[in-house]
Every structure is written in structure tokens, then in C-alpha cells.
DRENZA-886493 format. One line per 3 residues: their letters; for each residue y, z, x of N, C-alpha, C, O. Coordinates in steps of 0.2 Angstrom, whole numbers, plus 5000, padded with zeros to 4 digits. Last residue first. Layout:
N
a	Y:Z:X:Y:Z:X:Y:Z:X:Y:Z:X ~ ...
end
This chain:
315
ydg	5469:5454:5488:5468:5462:5486:5469:5460:5477:5468:5465:5473 ~ 5469:5451:5503:5465:5447:5501:5463:5453:5491:5457:5456:5489 ~ 5479:5458:5517:5475:5450:5514:5473:5451:5508:5477:5455:5506
pvd	5498:5456:5521:5492:5460:5518:5487:5452:5515:5489:5447:5512 ~ 5503:5461:5538:5502:5454:5530:5497:5456:5527:5492:5458:5530 ~ 5515:5472:5544:5508:5467:5543:5510:5463:5536:5515:5463:5531
gan	5524:5480:5551:5526:5472:5549:5518:5469:5548:5515:5464:5551 ~ 5524:5489:5539:5524:5494:5546:5521:5484:5547:5517:5482:5543 ~ 5537:5495:5532:5540:5491:5537:5533:5491:5545:5534:5492:5551
rtl	5527:5501:5519:5536:5494:5524:5540:5496:5523:5545:5498:5520 ~ 5514:5501:5513:5518:5503:5522:5522:5499:5519:5521:5493:5517 ~ 5504:5499:5505:5509:5503:5503:5512:5503:5507:5514:5509:5507
lav	5498:5484:5510:5503:5484:5503:5506:5491:5500:5508:5491:5494 ~ 5491:5487:5522:5497:5485:5522:5505:5484:5513:5511:5484:5512 ~ 5482:5496:5516:5489:5499:5519:5495:5494:5519:5501:5494:5518
ftq	5477:5489:5509:5479:5491:5506:5482:5495:5507:5485:5499:5503 ~ 5471:5479:5518:5473:5477:5515:5479:5481:5511:5484:5478:5509 ~ 5463:5490:5526:5466:5488:5530:5474:5487:5525:5480:5490:5526
aai	5451:5493:5514:5458:5498:5517:5463:5493:5520:5467:5492:5516 ~ 5449:5482:5504:5448:5485:5510:5454:5490:5511:5460:5490:5509 ~ 5444:5485:5483:5453:5482:5491:5449:5486:5501:5446:5492:5502
gsr	5435:5485:5477:5435:5482:5482:5438:5481:5488:5437:5479:5494 ~ 5444:5487:5463:5439:5494:5468:5439:5492:5475:5441:5496:5480 ~ 5459:5474:5465:5453:5478:5465:5450:5486:5468:5452:5489:5472
lfa	5473:5479:5459:5470:5480:5464:5464:5482:5460:5462:5486:5456 ~ 5486:5467:5448:5481:5473:5447:5476:5475:5454:5474:5469:5454 ~ 5504:5470:5451:5496:5467:5453:5490:5472:5451:5490:5478:5452
vhg	5520:5464:5445:5516:5469:5443:5507:5469:5442:5504:5468:5436 ~ 5536:5465:5450:5532:5461:5448:5525:5469:5446:5525:5475:5446 ~ 5548:5472:5453:5547:5472:5450:5537:5472:5446:5534:5476:5443
daf	5547:5469:5470:5552:5469:5468:5551:5468:5457:5553:5463:5455 ~ 5539:5482:5475:5546:5485:5476:5549:5478:5472:5554:5480:5469 ~ 5525:5480:5459:5530:5481:5469:5536:5483:5470:5538:5487:5466
vvn	5514:5492:5454:5520:5489:5448:5524:5488:5461:5525:5491:5466 ~ 5496:5491:5448:5502:5497:5454:5508:5491:5451:5507:5487:5447 ~ 5481:5494:5445:5490:5493:5443:5491:5495:5445:5491:5501:5445
agg	5464:5494:5448:5471:5497:5445:5479:5495:5445:5481:5500:5449 ~ 5446:5489:5443:5451:5494:5448:5457:5497:5444:5457:5501:5440 ~ 5432:5488:5436:5436:5487:5442:5447:5486:5446:5451:5483:5449
phf	5438:5494:5422:5434:5492:5425:5436:5488:5430:5441:5485:5429 ~ 5452:5508:5418:5451:5504:5418:5444:5498:5421:5446:5499:5427 ~ 5458:5522:5423:5450:5519:5420:5450:5512:5418:5445:5511:5415
syv	5461:5523:5442:5464:5520:5433:5456:5522:5430:5450:5523:5432 ~ 5470:5527:5456:5463:5529:5454:5468:5524:5442:5473:5524:5439 ~ 5477:5530:5472:5476:5526:5468:5470:5529:5462:5464:5531:5464
esn	5478:5551:5476:5474:5540:5477:5475:5537:5474:5478:5541:5470 ~ 5481:5562:5473:5484:5559:5478:5481:5555:5482:5481:5554:5489 ~ 5467:5561:5463:5468:5565:5468:5472:5565:5475:5469:5566:5480
ntc	5457:5555:5462:5462:5553:5457:5468:5557:5461:5473:5554:5461 ~ 5443:5541:5468:5446:5549:5466:5453:5545:5466:5456:5540:5468 ~ 5443:5530:5466:5438:5534:5470:5438:5543:5470:5434:5548:5470
nvv	5453:5519:5462:5445:5521:5458:5439:5526:5463:5433:5525:5464 ~ 5451:5514:5480:5455:5511:5478:5451:5513:5467:5446:5509:5465 ~ 5449:5516:5495:5456:5518:5492:5455:5517:5485:5460:5519:5482
ctg	5438:5522:5504:5434:5518:5497:5444:5519:5497:5445:5525:5498 ~ 5437:5524:5517:5439:5519:5516:5436:5515:5508:5434:5509:5506 ~ 5442:5543:5518:5438:5535:5517:5440:5529:5517:5446:5529:5517
prt	5449:5558:5526:5448:5551:5526:5443:5546:5525:5439:5545:5530 ~ 5443:5567:5512:5448:5561:5516:5443:5562:5523:5438:5565:5525 ~ 5437:5576:5503:5436:5571:5505:5438:5569:5509:5433:5569:5514
nnp	5443:5587:5505:5440:5588:5510:5436:5583:5508:5431:5583:5511 ~ 5456:5586:5502:5460:5585:5507:5449:5584:5511:5448:5581:5516 ~ 5461:5587:5492:5459:5581:5489:5458:5580:5497:5458:5575:5499
eda	5450:5600:5485:5457:5594:5484:5461:5591:5485:5466:5592:5481 ~ 5445:5611:5486:5446:5612:5493:5450:5603:5493:5453:5601:5498 ~ 5431:5617:5481:5438:5617:5477:5442:5615:5482:5443:5620:5485
aav	5416:5606:5484:5420:5609:5485:5429:5609:5480:5432:5604:5477 ~ 5403:5603:5484:5406:5602:5479:5409:5610:5479:5408:5615:5477 ~ 5406:5584:5493:5403:5591:5492:5405:5596:5485:5409:5594:5480
aka	5409:5571:5497:5409:5576:5492:5410:5580:5490:5414:5582:5486 ~ 5406:5567:5508:5412:5569:5510:5413:5575:5505:5415:5581:5505 ~ 5404:5552:5507:5396:5556:5509:5399:5565:5510:5395:5569:5511
pdy	5414:5546:5503:5410:5547:5497:5405:5554:5500:5404:5559:5497 ~ 5429:5547:5505:5420:5548:5509:5417:5549:5504:5417:5554:5500 ~ 5444:5542:5505:5439:5544:5500:5433:5539:5504:5433:5533:5506
ggp	5462:5539:5506:5454:5538:5507:5449:5540:5503:5451:5539:5497 ~ 5475:5540:5506:5471:5545:5515:5463:5542:5513:5459:5543:5517 ~ 5490:5544:5499:5482:5540:5499:5480:5539:5510:5482:5539:5516
ami	5500:5551:5494:5501:5550:5498:5494:5546:5502:5494:5547:5508 ~ 5508:5551:5476:5503:5549:5484:5505:5548:5487:5511:5546:5487 ~ 5517:5562:5468:5519:5558:5472:5509:5557:5475:5505:5561:5476
ldr	5523:5576:5458:5520:5570:5456:5519:5567:5459:5516:5564:5455 ~ 5525:5586:5462:5523:5586:5466:5518:5578:5463:5512:5576:5466 ~ 5536:5588:5454:5540:5585:5460:5536:5583:5461:5538:5577:5463
dpw	5534:5583:5436:5532:5589:5442:5536:5585:5446:5540:5581:5444 ~ 5535:5578:5423:5543:5577:5427:5541:5579:5434:5544:5576:5439 ~ 5522:5576:5420:5525:5568:5423:5532:5568:5429:5535:5565:5433
aag	5510:5584:5429:5515:5583:5422:5521:5580:5425:5524:5580:5431 ~ 5503:5584:5442:5497:5584:5431:5506:5578:5428:5507:5572:5426 ~ 5506:5594:5455:5509:5584:5451:5507:5583:5444:5511:5580:5441
kpv	5490:5597:5456:5496:5597:5461:5502:5590:5454:5501:5584:5452 ~ 5475:5598:5447:5477:5591:5453:5486:5596:5449:5487:5598:5444 ~ 5464:5609:5443:5471:5605:5438:5475:5602:5444:5479:5606:5446
aat	5452:5616:5452:5459:5615:5450:5461:5607:5446:5460:5602:5448 ~ 5437:5611:5452:5444:5610:5457:5449:5612:5451:5449:5610:5445 ~ 5423:5610:5447:5428:5613:5447:5433:5613:5453:5431:5616:5459
gfp	5422:5596:5439:5423:5602:5435:5426:5607:5438:5431:5609:5436 ~ 5427:5578:5439:5425:5583:5443:5425:5593:5443:5428:5595:5448 ~ 5422:5567:5429:5427:5573:5431:5423:5578:5439:5418:5581:5442
rgq	5417:5550:5436:5417:5558:5434:5420:5565:5433:5419:5568:5438 ~ 5423:5540:5441:5424:5540:5435:5419:5544:5432:5415:5542:5428 ~ 5426:5543:5460:5422:5537:5455:5418:5537:5447:5412:5535:5446
rmv	5432:5559:5451:5428:5555:5458:5424:5550:5454:5420:5551:5450 ~ 5450:5567:5446:5439:5563:5447:5435:5559:5453:5437:5557:5458 ~ 5453:5580:5439:5447:5581:5445:5443:5574:5444:5437:5574:5442
ltg	5462:5585:5424:5457:5581:5429:5456:5580:5435:5462:5577:5438 ~ 5476:5578:5423:5472:5587:5419:5466:5588:5420:5463:5592:5417 ~ 5477:5566:5427:5481:5570:5429:5477:5579:5427:5476:5584:5430
aam	5473:5551:5422:5471:5556:5420:5472:5565:5426:5467:5567:5429 ~ 5481:5541:5437:5479:5546:5430:5473:5550:5428:5469:5552:5431 ~ 5487:5534:5447:5484:5541:5446:5482:5544:5441:5481:5550:5440
eai	5496:5516:5449:5490:5522:5442:5490:5526:5449:5491:5523:5455 ~ 5508:5518:5459:5503:5516:5456:5500:5516:5447:5503:5517:5442 ~ 5525:5509:5464:5521:5515:5458:5515:5513:5458:5514:5507:5457
vvt	5525:5501:5475:5531:5505:5474:5527:5514:5470:5526:5520:5471 ~ 5521:5489:5484:5519:5495:5479:5521:5497:5482:5522:5496:5488 ~ 5526:5475:5493:5528:5481:5497:5526:5485:5488:5531:5485:5485
qss	5528:5461:5490:5522:5462:5495:5522:5471:5498:5520:5473:5504 ~ 5543:5459:5489:5535:5457:5486:5531:5459:5487:5528:5458:5482 ~ 5548:5465:5500:5548:5471:5493:5545:5464:5487:5545:5465:5481
gda	5541:5463:5517:5548:5463:5508:5544:5466:5502:5538:5467:5501 ~ 5544:5474:5528:5537:5470:5526:5539:5467:5517:5537:5469:5512 ~ 5555:5480:5526:5556:5476:5529:5549:5470:5528:5550:5464:5526
imr	5566:5490:5518:5556:5486:5519:5557:5477:5520:5559:5472:5518 ~ 5577:5490:5520:5574:5497:5524:5565:5492:5524:5561:5492:5529 ~ 5587:5487:5514:5584:5484:5518:5578:5485:5525:5576:5483:5531
ftp	5585:5497:5498:5580:5486:5500:5578:5485:5509:5572:5484:5511 ~ 5584:5509:5506:5586:5505:5503:5583:5502:5503:5579:5501:5507 ~ 5580:5529:5505:5580:5521:5506:5584:5514:5501:5586:5515:5495
pra	5589:5540:5509:5590:5538:5505:5587:5530:5506:5591:5525:5508 ~ 5583:5548:5525:5588:5546:5525:5587:5541:5516:5583:5536:5517 ~ 5581:5565:5529:5577:5557:5529:5583:5554:5521:5586:5556:5515
gta	5586:5575:5535:5584:5572:5539:5579:5567:5535:5574:5565:5538 ~ 5580:5582:5519:5585:5590:5525:5582:5581:5533:5577:5582:5536 ~ 5575:5572:5511:5576:5584:5509:5578:5581:5515:5578:5575:5515
atv	5564:5564:5495:5569:5569:5498:5571:5577:5501:5570:5583:5498 ~ 5552:5559:5497:5555:5564:5497:5562:5567:5498:5563:5571:5502 ~ 5554:5538:5494:5552:5547:5497:5552:5554:5496:5552:5553:5490
mvg	5548:5522:5493:5551:5529:5489:5547:5536:5491:5542:5539:5490 ~ 5540:5515:5502:5545:5514:5496:5551:5519:5494:5557:5518:5494 ~ 5533:5521:5513:5532:5519:5506:5538:5519:5505:5542:5523:5507
llq	5527:5528:5529:5532:5526:5524:5531:5523:5522:5528:5518:5525 ~ 5520:5521:5542:5521:5524:5537:5519:5526:5530:5514:5526:5526 ~ 5530:5520:5553:5526:5515:5549:5520:5515:5546:5516:5511:5546
dsn	5533:5533:5556:5538:5528:5553:5536:5523:5548:5538:5522:5542 ~ 5524:5538:5561:5528:5540:5555:5530:5538:5553:5531:5539:5547 ~ 5516:5522:5565:5517:5527:5570:5520:5533:5562:5519:5530:5556
lav	5497:5515:5564:5502:5516:5564:5508:5523:5565:5506:5529:5566 ~ 5486:5504:5569:5486:5513:5569:5494:5514:5571:5497:5513:5577 ~ 5471:5497:5560:5476:5496:5562:5478:5505:5562:5476:5510:5559
gpa	5462:5495:5575:5463:5492:5571:5471:5492:5567:5476:5489:5569 ~ 5455:5506:5580:5466:5506:5585:5466:5500:5579:5472:5500:5577 ~ 5459:5518:5565:5465:5513:5571:5456:5510:5575:5450:5513:5573
lig	5455:5520:5553:5457:5510:5551:5458:5509:5562:5459:5504:5565 ~ 5458:5534:5556:5448:5532:5556:5454:5523:5555:5455:5521:5561 ~ 5467:5537:5564:5465:5536:5560:5463:5535:5559:5467:5539:5556
tnt	5477:5553:5573:5472:5544:5574:5472:5543:5571:5475:5547:5568 ~ 5492:5559:5567:5485:5560:5566:5481:5554:5568:5482:5549:5564 ~ 5509:5558:5577:5500:5557:5571:5495:5561:5573:5493:5565:5578
tap	5519:5555:5583:5519:5564:5581:5513:5561:5573:5514:5563:5567 ~ 5509:5548:5597:5516:5548:5591:5515:5551:5586:5510:5552:5584 ~ 5501:5546:5612:5511:5548:5610:5514:5549:5604:5520:5551:5603
pga	5491:5551:5596:5495:5552:5603:5497:5547:5605:5496:5542:5602 ~ 5491:5542:5582:5489:5545:5582:5494:5548:5594:5499:5545:5596 ~ 5492:5530:5570:5492:5530:5578:5489:5533:5585:5487:5530:5589
gal	5481:5530:5556:5490:5535:5558:5488:5533:5566:5482:5534:5568 ~ 5475:5529:5545:5481:5523:5547:5488:5527:5552:5494:5526:5552 ~ 5471:5542:5539:5468:5536:5536:5471:5529:5544:5468:5524:5546
rds	5479:5552:5542:5470:5552:5544:5466:5546:5541:5460:5545:5539 ~ 5490:5548:5541:5488:5547:5545:5481:5546:5547:5478:5543:5551 ~ 5493:5543:5521:5492:5548:5525:5490:5546:5533:5487:5541:5533
vrv	5507:5533:5521:5497:5532:5517:5497:5535:5526:5499:5533:5531 ~ 5521:5538:5503:5517:5536:5512:5512:5535:5511:5509:5535:5506 ~ 5523:5538:5493:5529:5540:5497:5525:5538:5506:5527:5537:5512
tpa	5520:5530:5478:5517:5531:5485:5520:5530:5489:5522:5525:5491 ~ 5525:5534:5462:5525:5533:5467:5523:5534:5472:5523:5540:5472 ~ 5511:5535:5450:5516:5541:5453:5521:5534:5459:5518:5529:5459
ydg	5507:5539:5432:5506:5536:5437:5510:5536:5442:5515:5537:5439 ~ 5502:5548:5421:5497:5542:5423:5498:5538:5431:5494:5535:5434 ~ 5507:5565:5421:5510:5556:5418:5505:5553:5422:5503:5556:5427
vhm	5506:5576:5404:5504:5573:5409:5509:5568:5415:5515:5568:5414 ~ 5517:5588:5397:5513:5582:5397:5511:5579:5400:5516:5575:5400 ~ 5513:5602:5396:5515:5598:5397:5514:5593:5397:5508:5592:5395
gnr	5506:5616:5393:5506:5612:5386:5510:5605:5390:5512:5602:5385 ~ 5509:5625:5407:5506:5626:5399:5509:5620:5399:5514:5619:5403 ~ 5522:5630:5415:5519:5621:5413:5514:5617:5413:5513:5612:5415
vdg	5522:5639:5417:5529:5637:5414:5524:5631:5413:5524:5628:5407 ~ 5508:5652:5415:5510:5646:5416:5516:5640:5416:5514:5635:5413 ~ 5501:5660:5404:5509:5661:5406:5510:5658:5410:5514:5662:5413
agy	5489:5656:5409:5487:5659:5408:5501:5663:5409:5504:5666:5412 ~ 5481:5638:5417:5482:5648:5417:5484:5652:5412:5480:5651:5408 ~ 5489:5626:5416:5484:5627:5422:5487:5641:5423:5490:5645:5426
avt	5487:5612:5408:5483:5621:5407:5481:5623:5414:5476:5623:5417 ~ 5495:5597:5403:5490:5602:5407:5488:5608:5403:5488:5609:5397 ~ 5491:5585:5388:5491:5590:5391:5489:5598:5398:5484:5602:5398
rpt	5477:5575:5386:5484:5573:5390:5489:5578:5390:5493:5575:5393 ~ 5463:5578:5393:5468:5582:5387:5474:5576:5393:5475:5574:5399 ~ 5454:5556:5390:5458:5566:5388:5455:5572:5389:5449:5574:5389
gas	5458:5546:5400:5453:5551:5392:5459:5559:5391:5463:5564:5391 ~ 5467:5531:5397:5465:5539:5406:5461:5544:5396:5463:5543:5390 ~ 5473:5517:5393:5464:5520:5397:5463:5529:5399:5458:5532:5402
pcl	5487:5518:5390:5482:5521:5387:5475:5523:5388:5471:5528:5386 ~ 5492:5529:5402:5490:5526:5402:5486:5526:5394:5482:5530:5392 ~ 5513:5536:5402:5502:5539:5399:5501:5533:5400:5506:5529:5401
mvk	5524:5537:5400:5522:5538:5409:5514:5538:5404:5510:5543:5406 ~ 5531:5530:5392:5531:5525:5396:5527:5529:5403:5527:5526:5408 ~ 5528:5541:5382:5522:5538:5380:5524:5533:5386:5519:5530:5386
mpl	5528:5556:5386:5535:5552:5389:5530:5543:5388:5528:5540:5393 ~ 5531:5573:5377:5526:5564:5376:5530:5559:5381:5536:5558:5380 ~ 5539:5584:5381:5540:5580:5373:5532:5573:5379:5531:5570:5384
rgl	5537:5595:5389:5529:5596:5386:5530:5588:5378:5526:5587:5373 ~ 5548:5595:5393:5540:5590:5400:5532:5590:5393:5527:5588:5392 ~ 5556:5600:5388:5560:5591:5389:5549:5591:5392:5546:5585:5392
dpn	5553:5614:5392:5554:5613:5386:5552:5603:5383:5549:5601:5379 ~ 5556:5613:5408:5551:5614:5407:5549:5614:5396:5543:5614:5395 ~ 5571:5610:5405:5568:5606:5410:5560:5607:5406:5559:5603:5402
pga	5581:5621:5399:5577:5615:5394:5574:5612:5401:5580:5610:5402 ~ 5580:5635:5409:5582:5630:5408:5579:5625:5402:5573:5626:5402 ~ 5574:5648:5415:5578:5648:5410:5581:5643:5408:5584:5644:5403
pdn	5559:5639:5420:5557:5643:5414:5570:5645:5408:5572:5644:5403 ~ 5558:5628:5430:5563:5633:5428:5564:5634:5424:5568:5631:5420 ~ 5551:5615:5434:5548:5622:5430:5552:5628:5428:5550:5632:5425
wnr	5564:5607:5436:5561:5606:5433:5555:5608:5428:5554:5607:5422 ~ 5577:5618:5444:5571:5613:5445:5567:5612:5438:5567:5617:5434 ~ 5596:5615:5436:5591:5616:5438:5584:5613:5440:5583:5607:5439
tld	5604:5602:5440:5605:5605:5441:5600:5611:5444:5599:5612:5450 ~ 5600:5595:5428:5599:5591:5438:5600:5599:5443:5597:5601:5449 ~ 5595:5593:5414:5600:5600:5417:5597:5598:5426:5592:5600:5429
yaa	5593:5584:5399:5590:5583:5404:5594:5591:5407:5596:5595:5403 ~ 5599:5579:5388:5597:5587:5388:5595:5587:5395:5596:5592:5398 ~ 5599:5567:5392:5606:5571:5390:5606:5580:5388:5610:5584:5386
vvn	5586:5561:5393:5594:5559:5400:5596:5566:5399:5595:5570:5403 ~ 5581:5561:5379:5579:5565:5384:5583:5564:5392:5582:5569:5396 ~ 5592:5551:5376:5591:5557:5372:5589:5562:5377:5593:5566:5380
gqe	5589:5539:5384:5592:5540:5383:5595:5548:5381:5599:5551:5385 ~ 5576:5531:5386:5578:5538:5386:5582:5543:5387:5580:5549:5389 ~ 5576:5517:5394:5577:5521:5383:5573:5527:5383:5567:5528:5380
lns	5572:5521:5406:5568:5516:5402:5570:5520:5392:5568:5524:5388 ~ 5583:5525:5410:5586:5516:5410:5577:5513:5410:5575:5508:5412 ~ 5584:5537:5412:5588:5531:5409:5590:5527:5407:5595:5524:5405
lif	5570:5538:5420:5575:5539:5414:5578:5534:5409:5577:5530:5404 ~ 5573:5539:5432:5575:5531:5430:5573:5533:5422:5576:5530:5418 ~ 5575:5554:5436:5576:5547:5439:5579:5540:5438:5584:5537:5440
vaf	5562:5556:5431:5569:5558:5428:5574:5556:5430:5579:5557:5427 ~ 5550:5551:5440:5552:5547:5430:5560:5551:5427:5564:5549:5423 ~ 5550:5561:5450:5550:5553:5451:5558:5553:5443:5564:5554:5442
ghl	5552:5578:5449:5550:5570:5450:5551:5563:5452:5554:5562:5457 ~ 5562:5589:5458:5563:5586:5457:5556:5579:5454:5556:5575:5458 ~ 5572:5605:5460:5569:5601:5464:5565:5597:5456:5564:5600:5450
rnp	5590:5601:5469:5583:5605:5467:5578:5600:5467:5577:5595:5471 ~ 5600:5594:5477:5597:5599:5478:5590:5603:5474:5586:5608:5476 ~ 5602:5576:5469:5602:5581:5468:5599:5588:5471:5594:5588:5468
ypp	5608:5564:5477:5601:5567:5474:5605:5572:5477:5608:5573:5483 ~ 5614:5557:5486:5618:5557:5480:5610:5559:5476:5608:5555:5472 ~ 5616:5567:5496:5617:5565:5493:5618:5560:5491:5623:5557:5493
pat	5596:5575:5501:5604:5570:5503:5608:5570:5500:5608:5576:5497 ~ 5586:5589:5498:5590:5583:5498:5597:5581:5499:5602:5585:5498 ~ 5585:5602:5499:5591:5599:5503:5592:5593:5502:5596:5590:5505
tst	5578:5603:5488:5583:5610:5490:5587:5607:5494:5593:5610:5495 ~ 5569:5587:5484:5572:5596:5489:5577:5599:5487:5581:5595:5484 ~ 5563:5573:5472:5569:5583:5479:5567:5588:5481:5563:5592:5480
aap	5553:5560:5475:5554:5568:5475:5561:5573:5475:5563:5575:5481 ~ 5557:5551:5478:5551:5548:5474:5548:5558:5470:5545:5560:5466 ~ 5569:5543:5472:5569:5549:5476:5562:5548:5476:5561:5543:5473
plv	5579:5526:5470:5580:5532:5466:5573:5539:5471:5574:5537:5476 ~ 5586:5519:5481:5583:5517:5480:5585:5524:5479:5589:5527:5482 ~ 5605:5516:5481:5598:5520:5486:5593:5518:5481:5595:5516:5476
gyq	5614:5512:5474:5616:5507:5482:5610:5510:5482:5606:5505:5482 ~ 5618:5512:5460:5616:5519:5464:5619:5517:5473:5623:5520:5477 ~ 5613:5506:5454:5616:5507:5452:5621:5508:5457:5626:5506:5458
sey	5606:5495:5459:5610:5491:5459:5617:5495:5455:5622:5493:5453 ~ 5593:5509:5460:5598:5503:5465:5602:5504:5465:5606:5508:5467 ~ 5593:5506:5443:5596:5513:5447:5596:5511:5457:5601:5512:5459
nlv	5586:5495:5441:5591:5497:5436:5594:5505:5446:5595:5506:5452 ~ 5574:5496:5449:5579:5493:5451:5584:5491:5451:5587:5487:5454 ~ 5567:5509:5442:5565:5509:5448:5574:5501:5451:5578:5503:5455
aig	5566:5497:5430:5570:5506:5430:5573:5508:5437:5579:5508:5438 ~ 5557:5486:5435:5561:5487:5430:5570:5492:5432:5575:5492:5434 ~ 5547:5497:5434:5547:5494:5440:5555:5493:5438:5559:5498:5439
qqk	5544:5504:5422:5545:5504:5426:5549:5503:5436:5552:5505:5441 ~ 5538:5489:5414:5547:5491:5415:5547:5501:5422:5552:5501:5426 ~ 5527:5488:5422:5534:5483:5421:5539:5488:5419:5543:5491:5423
lnn	5521:5501:5417:5522:5499:5424:5527:5495:5423:5533:5498:5423 ~ 5518:5498:5405:5523:5501:5407:5524:5502:5413:5529:5504:5414 ~ 5510:5483:5407:5521:5484:5404:5521:5490:5402:5524:5491:5397
tcq	5497:5489:5412:5504:5486:5414:5510:5485:5411:5515:5486:5414 ~ 5497:5498:5398:5496:5502:5407:5501:5496:5410:5507:5497:5411 ~ 5496:5486:5390:5500:5493:5388:5502:5496:5395:5508:5497:5397
tka	5487:5479:5396:5489:5478:5396:5495:5481:5393:5500:5478:5394 ~ 5472:5491:5395:5479:5491:5399:5484:5485:5402:5485:5485:5408 ~ 5471:5494:5379:5476:5498:5383:5477:5494:5393:5483:5495:5396
ase	5466:5480:5378:5472:5481:5375:5474:5486:5379:5478:5484:5384 ~ 5455:5480:5387:5460:5475:5385:5467:5475:5384:5471:5473:5388 ~ 5450:5492:5377:5450:5491:5385:5457:5486:5388:5462:5488:5392
rvk	5450:5485:5366:5450:5489:5366:5455:5490:5372:5461:5490:5373 ~ 5439:5475:5367:5445:5469:5366:5451:5477:5365:5457:5476:5364 ~ 5431:5481:5372:5431:5480:5377:5435:5479:5372:5438:5484:5372
qva	5427:5486:5361:5424:5489:5365:5432:5488:5370:5437:5491:5371 ~ 5421:5474:5354:5424:5481:5353:5430:5485:5356:5435:5487:5354 ~ 5410:5473:5360:5414:5469:5360:5420:5471:5357:5425:5469:5360
pll	5400:5483:5362:5403:5482:5366:5409:5476:5366:5413:5475:5371 ~ 5398:5483:5344:5400:5488:5349:5406:5485:5355:5412:5485:5354 ~ 5392:5471:5342:5398:5473:5340:5401:5478:5344:5407:5477:5346
lgv	5379:5479:5344:5379:5470:5346:5390:5469:5348:5393:5468:5353 ~ 5374:5486:5339:5373:5489:5344:5378:5479:5350:5380:5477:5356 ~ 5378:5484:5324:5384:5487:5327:5379:5484:5337:5383:5480:5340
lva	5365:5475:5322:5371:5472:5322:5378:5475:5327:5382:5473:5331 ~ 5356:5487:5324:5354:5480:5329:5363:5480:5329:5367:5483:5332 ~ 5359:5492:5311:5360:5496:5320:5361:5491:5325:5365:5490:5329
iia	5358:5483:5301:5365:5483:5304:5367:5488:5309:5372:5490:5311 ~ 5342:5481:5306:5347:5472:5303:5354:5477:5305:5356:5475:5310 ~ 5340:5493:5297:5337:5490:5311:5344:5485:5312:5349:5486:5316
vvm	5341:5496:5285:5345:5497:5290:5343:5497:5299:5343:5501:5304 ~ 5335:5485:5283:5339:5481:5280:5345:5488:5286:5350:5486:5289 ~ 5320:5491:5285:5323:5483:5289:5330:5480:5289:5332:5475:5292
end
């Protein structure tokens, strides 16, 4: 009898304990994004341009012409001076001849959401230099996929599934931070015509070591690109998710695109978290908000694009 009573009490208390833990984890996640948002603002104050979402071998000044992810450019503003001092911007983020891969194996707390599941390090296969690197649960939103919101011909985009209601050209599809390459002007706050308080710059893209689909791991797909925190592929260009296209295929995320499910649907280049009901994002002015899972795709597009001339709806 006593054992039965204890079992009932445990059953009643466990959900409450889990709720408290998730609340604390969500608060920490919010603080992580807040710090990243402030770091982006500080970078802009120092250099007069926004940090890159990623760099390439053709990146224009002031960015280095090597392959790096966004996080390495804001480390100095995230109280990671020791990592900054050791990190070599003259070598690619994954160059085995330099210090960068070993630095990537250091857990970067500000890049980890406590709600995300294990494992917290990546494993791509025997001998891969990325093995053992710690994941990054946040990514800059570089653009919206034209398959979701493109205007189609005669513009240089596909016709998105939201057209004709939402039909954007290639420039209008851009987010706040972009991949630095030939022909890409370093972005500034003046380019955020839709307003820094209404435009997302970084969002959750959690559990990078596993492909997730609506709360469940998709076991047959490879580890997503951009899983490690210094990886130059730690970026997202959301195109939405369509559950009807979710077949058992390893071609992620293309085989589930486009779709109007845009938050907590899949974590492969899409906004995704382990928080019930939505995901955290930070805006270009530094404030953090929680996007609900049922957000309208049109509103989502308006929040992620910097100069589409749109006004976001309820989120």
C-alpha cells in the first residue's frame, strides 16, 4: 500500500519537476541568444558592418578569405578571449594542420541549448577531422528559400509555394547576415529596411548531430552539415517542411521542401528547438522572442527577410 502511494506521488511530481527543468533550460537558451545578439551589435560597432554568416575563399574585406562559421567572429564579444587568441583566421575552420579543429572540440556553452538532446559532439565517420567537435544549436538565418517565397520568372528565383501572395526576388529573400563571397557587399544596419526590431538574425537549429522531424530522430539520414559550432555550414535558409513529403530518404532537407510548417518541423536548415510550442530567435536589435510552432508561413518569411517591404503578423 505504501509503495503504491509513493508511486502515485512520484507520478504526480515528475511532470512538475520536468516542467521546472524545461523552464530553466529555456531561460538559459534565451540568455544564450541574447548574448549572441549583443555580440552581433558590438561587432557592428567595431567594424561598421555586420559579422558574416559564413566566409568563403572569395570573401571581401574586412572578412578573411578562408572558410569560417559565424560564431568565430563574435567570440571576442562572448567572453571567449582565450579561444579568440588561439583561433587562426588564416586557416580554414577544419584545417588539420592548425589549431582550429581542437578548438572546435571545446564545448562552447553559449552555443548550446540545455533543452537539446544528446549527443553533444559530432561523429561523421572514421578519420573525419570534425569528429569530436561540439555542436552549435543556433544559426544565422541567411535567407529564405525561393522554393518557399520566390517570385519566379523573370526574376532569378523559383516560384515559391506562397506565391502570388508572397513573391520575392533574390535580393528580397536575403536575411540580415549573409555568406561573404565575391559580389556580396558586407551588410550594414542600413540594409535592414524592414527594421532591426522586426527582423530575425539568429535562431535555434538544435540537435545538429541528429536529423529531427517533428520531435523524432530520423535515423537513416547522415549528420546534417554545419553541426559543429565553428562550421561554416552552420547557417540556415529555411524552405519549410511538408509532412506529406517526409519519406524514408537520406536526401535531407530537400525531399521535405517546400512546406508551410516552418518552426519545430525539421532541424536541417530550419528553425527547430526542443522547447514545447516553439523556438527562440534573436532580432537584429538584440531582443529575443519565442516563435510559436503554428506561426503562419507568411509571417515567418516577413520576420526573416530584411528588405521585403512586409509587415510581420502575429507570432
